[in-house]
Backbone as ProteinMPNN parsed JSONL, in Angstrom:
{"seq_chain_A": "MNKTELIDAVSAKSGLTKADTDRAFKAMVETVTEALAKGDQVSLIGFGTFLVRERQARTGRNPRTNEAIEIAAAKIPAFKAGKALKDAVQ", "coords_chain_A": {"N_chain_A": [[267.473, -51.806, 111.087], [264.759, -51.583, 109.002], [261.223, -50.843, 108.387], [260.265, -52.678, 106.414], [262.167, -54.758, 106.561], [261.717, -55.532, 109.2], [259.063, -56.47, 109.062], [259.463, -58.629, 107.304], [261.114, -60.262, 108.929], [259.455, -60.79, 111.168], [257.375, -62.077, 109.886], [258.696, -64.386, 108.953], [259.364, -65.617, 111.412], [256.865, -66.01, 112.595], [255.299, -67.408, 110.824], [253.232, -66.328, 109.475], [251.774, -64.745, 106.568], [253.459, -62.223, 104.613], [251.745, -60.131, 103.966], [249.682, -60.401, 105.885], [251.185, -59.994, 108.204], [252.026, -57.364, 107.767], [249.547, -56.022, 107.861], [248.833, -56.552, 110.528], [250.927, -55.271, 111.856], [250.501, -52.58, 111.075], [247.99, -52.198, 112.275], [248.678, -52.461, 114.971], [250.393, -50.242, 115.328], [248.594, -48.128, 114.776], [246.748, -48.521, 116.877], [248.338, -48.113, 119.184], [249.047, -45.448, 118.71], [246.517, -44.176, 118.807], [245.838, -44.703, 121.484], [247.848, -43.268, 122.857], [247.22, -40.699, 121.973], [244.871, -40.281, 123.338], [245.862, -39.993, 125.829], [246.47, -42.214, 127.278], [248.61, -44.946, 128.389], [250.611, -47.551, 126.965], [251.444, -50.656, 127.953], [253.731, -53.219, 127.548], [254.507, -56.028, 128.917], [257.742, -56.951, 129.852], [258.78, -55.948, 127.524], [258.366, -53.076, 127.187], [257.119, -49.705, 127.804], [254.927, -47.538, 126.198], [254.381, -44.107, 126.358], [253.059, -40.813, 127.19], [254.774, -37.861, 127.63], [255.042, -34.74, 129.328], [256.448, -31.791, 128.245], [257.908, -28.998, 129.627], [257.367, -25.445, 129.161], [259.965, -23.393, 127.879], [262.928, -21.315, 127.634], [264.768, -20.771, 124.742], [267.525, -20.53, 122.395], [268.089, -18.875, 119.337], [270.202, -20.211, 117.037], [271.379, -18.844, 114.906], [271.032, -16.053, 115.272], [271.426, -15.72, 117.925], [269.424, -14.879, 119.495], [267.033, -14.815, 122.148], [264.37, -17.113, 122.414], [260.99, -18.134, 122.989], [260.0, -21.346, 123.813], [257.269, -23.325, 123.409], [255.231, -25.221, 125.746], [254.836, -28.776, 125.454], [253.374, -31.924, 124.532], [254.894, -35.024, 124.35], [255.561, -38.127, 122.67], [256.877, -41.072, 124.239], [259.145, -43.767, 125.001], [259.692, -46.265, 127.317], [261.975, -48.571, 128.126], [261.555, -51.994, 129.076], [262.612, -54.249, 131.735], [263.402, -56.826, 130.758], [263.992, -56.276, 128.068], [266.067, -54.411, 128.373], [267.96, -56.047, 129.636], [268.414, -57.925, 127.591], [269.695, -56.389, 125.687], [272.034, -55.711, 126.946]], "CA_chain_A": [[266.367, -52.549, 110.516], [263.644, -50.709, 108.643], [259.908, -51.46, 108.501], [260.182, -53.832, 105.513], [262.979, -55.822, 107.138], [261.02, -55.984, 110.397], [257.915, -57.28, 108.631], [260.014, -59.88, 106.779], [261.603, -61.068, 110.047], [258.302, -61.257, 111.952], [256.673, -63.035, 109.03], [259.461, -65.633, 108.953], [259.289, -66.243, 112.732], [255.495, -66.336, 112.99], [254.646, -68.266, 109.843], [252.184, -65.554, 108.802], [252.195, -64.164, 105.296], [253.948, -60.848, 104.751], [250.583, -59.243, 103.922], [249.039, -60.474, 107.196], [252.097, -59.37, 109.155], [251.967, -55.927, 107.514], [248.268, -55.532, 108.391], [248.913, -56.615, 111.992], [251.85, -54.213, 112.284], [249.806, -51.299, 110.917], [246.938, -52.137, 113.289], [249.322, -52.213, 116.264], [250.859, -48.852, 115.342], [247.4, -47.281, 114.89], [246.183, -48.678, 118.212], [249.231, -47.436, 120.125], [248.916, -44.019, 118.43], [245.221, -43.736, 119.333], [245.903, -44.736, 122.946], [248.676, -42.148, 123.292], [246.486, -39.461, 121.693], [243.882, -40.139, 124.406], [246.569, -39.789, 127.084], [246.73, -43.502, 127.917], [249.898, -45.545, 128.1], [250.523, -48.932, 126.51], [252.506, -51.435, 128.597], [253.983, -54.565, 127.051], [255.349, -56.593, 129.961], [258.982, -57.532, 129.357], [259.294, -55.175, 126.389], [258.446, -51.68, 127.586], [255.902, -48.921, 127.914], [254.769, -46.332, 125.394], [253.662, -43.149, 127.174], [253.142, -39.417, 126.785], [255.418, -37.003, 128.631], [254.808, -33.31, 129.111], [257.657, -30.977, 128.259], [257.594, -27.658, 130.109], [257.78, -24.308, 128.337], [261.314, -22.972, 128.241], [263.553, -20.313, 126.783], [265.858, -21.304, 123.939], [268.314, -19.55, 121.64], [268.202, -19.041, 117.899], [271.647, -20.321, 116.827], [271.876, -17.881, 113.903], [271.04, -14.678, 115.766], [271.663, -15.776, 119.364], [268.287, -14.218, 120.127], [266.242, -15.685, 123.011], [263.026, -17.401, 121.924], [260.189, -18.944, 123.898], [259.581, -22.631, 123.271], [256.016, -23.645, 124.089], [255.087, -26.536, 126.365], [254.375, -29.755, 124.472], [253.257, -33.327, 124.915], [255.719, -35.8, 123.426], [255.524, -39.567, 122.9], [258.13, -41.602, 124.771], [259.194, -45.21, 125.214], [260.529, -46.66, 128.443], [262.288, -49.986, 127.941], [261.343, -52.884, 130.198], [263.805, -54.922, 132.247], [263.824, -57.908, 129.871], [264.611, -55.655, 126.887], [267.351, -53.855, 128.799], [268.88, -57.163, 129.877], [268.764, -58.535, 126.305], [270.617, -55.487, 124.985], [273.312, -55.741, 127.663]], "C_chain_A": [[265.238, -51.563, 110.22], [262.332, -51.498, 108.717], [259.797, -52.728, 107.644], [260.966, -55.013, 106.069], [262.33, -56.39, 108.397], [259.845, -56.881, 110.039], [258.38, -58.616, 108.077], [260.444, -60.811, 107.923], [260.446, -61.624, 110.881], [257.523, -62.292, 111.167], [257.373, -64.392, 109.042], [259.345, -66.364, 110.294], [257.89, -66.723, 113.072], [254.801, -67.312, 112.051], [253.477, -67.582, 109.152], [252.701, -65.06, 107.457], [252.69, -62.747, 105.55], [252.792, -59.862, 104.758], [249.864, -59.229, 105.27], [249.889, -59.787, 108.264], [252.06, -57.855, 109.002], [250.678, -55.334, 108.081], [248.282, -55.51, 109.921], [249.809, -55.51, 112.536], [251.18, -52.845, 112.199], [248.72, -51.128, 111.97], [247.533, -51.85, 114.665], [249.769, -50.755, 116.374], [249.678, -47.891, 115.499], [246.815, -47.331, 116.294], [247.024, -47.969, 119.261], [249.105, -45.924, 119.948], [247.618, -43.469, 119.005], [245.234, -43.698, 120.863], [246.715, -43.558, 123.48], [247.967, -40.818, 123.069], [245.429, -39.205, 122.763], [244.537, -39.902, 125.762], [246.836, -41.072, 127.85], [248.169, -43.924, 127.666], [249.678, -46.999, 127.723], [251.723, -49.684, 127.085], [252.562, -52.831, 128.004], [254.996, -55.188, 128.006], [256.563, -57.287, 129.334], [259.589, -56.763, 128.193], [259.455, -53.713, 126.772], [257.097, -51.013, 127.601], [255.979, -47.712, 126.997], [253.94, -45.366, 126.231], [253.832, -41.749, 126.617], [253.768, -38.639, 127.936], [255.121, -35.555, 128.283], [256.122, -32.565, 129.26], [257.251, -29.551, 128.643], [258.026, -26.594, 129.097], [259.165, -23.864, 128.815], [261.816, -21.908, 127.279], [264.717, -20.97, 126.056], [266.597, -20.18, 123.235], [268.274, -19.889, 120.161], [269.698, -19.098, 117.593], [272.208, -19.33, 115.809], [272.024, -16.486, 114.472], [271.384, -14.586, 117.247], [270.555, -15.072, 120.148], [267.509, -15.237, 120.967], [264.847, -15.87, 122.408], [262.306, -18.269, 122.951], [259.765, -20.221, 123.179], [258.377, -23.072, 124.086], [256.075, -25.028, 124.738], [254.519, -27.498, 125.328], [254.231, -31.122, 125.117], [254.029, -34.124, 123.876], [255.57, -37.298, 123.714], [256.895, -40.045, 123.384], [258.013, -43.115, 124.899], [260.148, -45.478, 126.357], [260.744, -48.162, 128.344], [262.068, -50.773, 129.225], [262.632, -53.603, 130.572], [264.301, -56.013, 131.289], [264.505, -57.364, 128.62], [265.978, -55.075, 127.234], [268.381, -54.958, 128.998], [269.326, -57.802, 128.564], [269.783, -57.692, 125.541], [271.993, -55.508, 125.638], [274.052, -56.952, 127.204]], "O_chain_A": [[264.82, -50.805, 111.094], [262.331, -52.678, 109.069], [259.283, -53.743, 108.113], [260.482, -56.145, 106.049], [262.387, -57.596, 108.635], [259.655, -57.934, 110.647], [257.757, -59.642, 108.351], [260.166, -62.009, 107.886], [260.458, -62.797, 111.257], [257.06, -63.283, 111.733], [256.717, -65.43, 109.131], [259.239, -67.59, 110.32], [257.732, -67.731, 113.761], [253.832, -67.968, 112.433], [252.801, -68.196, 108.327], [253.909, -64.97, 107.235], [252.378, -62.145, 106.577], [252.839, -58.862, 105.474], [249.476, -58.164, 105.75], [249.363, -59.082, 109.125], [252.062, -57.135, 110.0], [250.702, -54.273, 108.706], [247.8, -54.558, 110.535], [249.494, -54.887, 113.55], [251.273, -52.044, 113.129], [248.544, -50.033, 112.504], [246.961, -51.084, 115.441], [249.546, -50.111, 117.399], [249.758, -46.94, 116.276], [246.429, -46.299, 116.842], [246.481, -47.294, 120.136], [249.061, -45.192, 120.937], [247.619, -42.406, 119.625], [244.702, -42.766, 121.466], [246.312, -42.918, 124.451], [248.096, -39.905, 123.884], [245.119, -38.053, 123.066], [243.844, -39.637, 126.744], [247.373, -41.03, 128.957], [248.864, -43.337, 126.836], [248.682, -47.607, 128.113], [252.87, -49.389, 126.751], [251.556, -53.539, 127.964], [256.193, -54.914, 127.92], [256.43, -58.097, 128.417], [260.777, -56.908, 127.904], [260.555, -53.167, 126.691], [256.063, -51.659, 127.433], [256.954, -46.961, 127.011], [252.9, -45.754, 126.764], [254.627, -41.513, 125.707], [253.333, -38.753, 129.082], [254.969, -35.19, 127.117], [256.816, -32.691, 130.268], [256.346, -28.975, 128.038], [258.928, -26.814, 128.288], [259.487, -23.952, 130.0], [261.204, -21.641, 126.245], [265.547, -21.64, 126.669], [266.313, -19.004, 123.466], [268.41, -21.051, 119.777], [270.407, -18.128, 117.862], [273.396, -19.011, 115.851], [273.011, -15.802, 114.203], [271.609, -13.492, 117.766], [270.731, -14.716, 121.313], [267.341, -16.385, 120.555], [264.225, -14.912, 121.951], [262.93, -19.036, 123.684], [259.235, -20.172, 122.068], [258.454, -23.181, 125.309], [256.86, -25.887, 124.337], [253.798, -27.079, 124.422], [254.883, -31.431, 126.115], [253.85, -33.932, 122.674], [255.465, -37.696, 124.874], [257.93, -39.503, 122.998], [256.912, -43.667, 124.903], [261.275, -44.983, 126.369], [259.796, -48.937, 128.464], [262.354, -50.29, 130.32], [263.614, -53.575, 129.83], [265.502, -56.108, 131.038], [265.495, -57.933, 128.16], [266.935, -55.232, 126.476], [269.533, -54.827, 128.583], [270.489, -58.184, 128.43], [270.633, -58.23, 124.831], [273.006, -55.342, 124.958], [275.166, -57.206, 127.662]]}, "name": "protein", "num_of_chains": 1, "seq": "MNKTELIDAVSAKSGLTKADTDRAFKAMVETVTEALAKGDQVSLIGFGTFLVRERQARTGRNPRTNEAIEIAAAKIPAFKAGKALKDAVQ"}
């Protein structure tokens, strides 16, 4: 399911127009992005939690030359599924 299909499905279930659903979806994505950029996490009970994880610096290999390279530490966005979502998928 892509973004357009998701907006169509939410619009059909909620009774909102597609334009209103699109605006709400964009606002949610922006809000979650801003919260993660500040280092906060966003918990949606029953669905899951959006959070930021820190990846440690490590040594990797260039597959073409087999030369060792240093990979810098990084902060990465992550999603941890909630119990209700996990159960629904099972």
